[in-house]
N, C-alpha and C positions, 0 to 999 in steps of 0.2 A: 413532747406532745401530750396533752391531758388526755384521759379516755373520753371516748364519747358514749353516750347512752342512747337508748330506744326509747323514742318519745312516748311510746304506749306502755312503758314500763318505769318503775320506780326502783332505783338501785340502792342498795345499802351498803355505800362505799364503807369499809372499815379499814383498808390501808391504801396509803398512796405511796408507791414505791418508785424510786429513781433507779434506773439501771444506767451505771456509769460506763464511760468508755475509757479505762486507765491510760490506753495508749495515746489519748488526746490530751491528758492532763499531766501537769508537772507536780500535782499532789495525789496521794493514794486515798483510799476510802476513809482510812482512820484519820488523816490530816483534815479531810473534808468535815467529819463528824466533829472533830476538835474545834474547827473554826466555826462551825454552826452553833456549838455548844458555848462559844465565847460570845456570840451574838444573842445568846438567849433562847437558842432554838434546839430542842430536844430532838434526836433521831434514834431509831432502833434499827436492829438487823432482824427481820422476823423470819427469813428464810437460812436455815442452818441444813446442809446436807445430811440426810438420814444417817448415812455411813459414819458420820463424824460425833453423833450423840454417843455418849459413854456406853449405854446399853447395848446399841448394835456394834460399836467397836469392841467392847469386851466380850460380848456373846458370840459374835461371827468373826472376829478378827480383823474386821475392816480397818483400813489405814489410809491415812492421807495419801492421795494420789491414785487410790482405786478408781474414783469416779471424776475424772478431771473436768468433764463438762458441768457436773454440778457443782464442784468446787470453784471452777471460774464464775458461774452465775452467783455463787455466794460472795465472791470478792468484789463484784460490781454494784450489788444491791444494798440500798439503804431505804428506810421507811421514814417519810417525813410527817409531822404533826397532822393529825385529821381527827376532829372530835365534834359532837354535835353542836357545842356553843362556841365554835371557832367563827369569829368575825370575819366580814370582808376584808377588814384591816389586818387582821392577824394573817389571812391567806396572802394578802399583798405583802406583808413584812416577810413572811418565809419565801414566797416566790422571789422577791426582788433580792433578799440576801443570798439564795441559791444562785440566781442568775449572775449577780455580780461576783460571787466567790468563783464560779466556775469560768467566768470570762477572764478574770485576773489569773487563773490557774491554766488557762488553755495554752497548749504548745505552739499553736498556730492562730493568728488572727483570722485567716482566711477560712479556717474550719469552723470557728467558734464565733462567726460575726453576729449571730442572732442567739 
């Protein structure tokens, strides 16, 4: 579901993040990213847990597994394209591509009906 805004404010959206539910999909985040790339849609991962960054890992000895909730969120998130010159047609193409890919990759048609 897209974010909603306050009618009295103008928001400067700078990221549009999808939070995946891997348990519902037959593909993982990397597969999703690769399929979208093949469709000409670039994605990014903007959230990397702090403890996995080299400085914190090397300086404080943090390891993978130290903060499982942060790591779980990391494996579920991708950022879709969003930029000022993005046309309605671009938005529709991205949305349609993501929706079709997720529907094809859904483990259960009852769960992923829409």
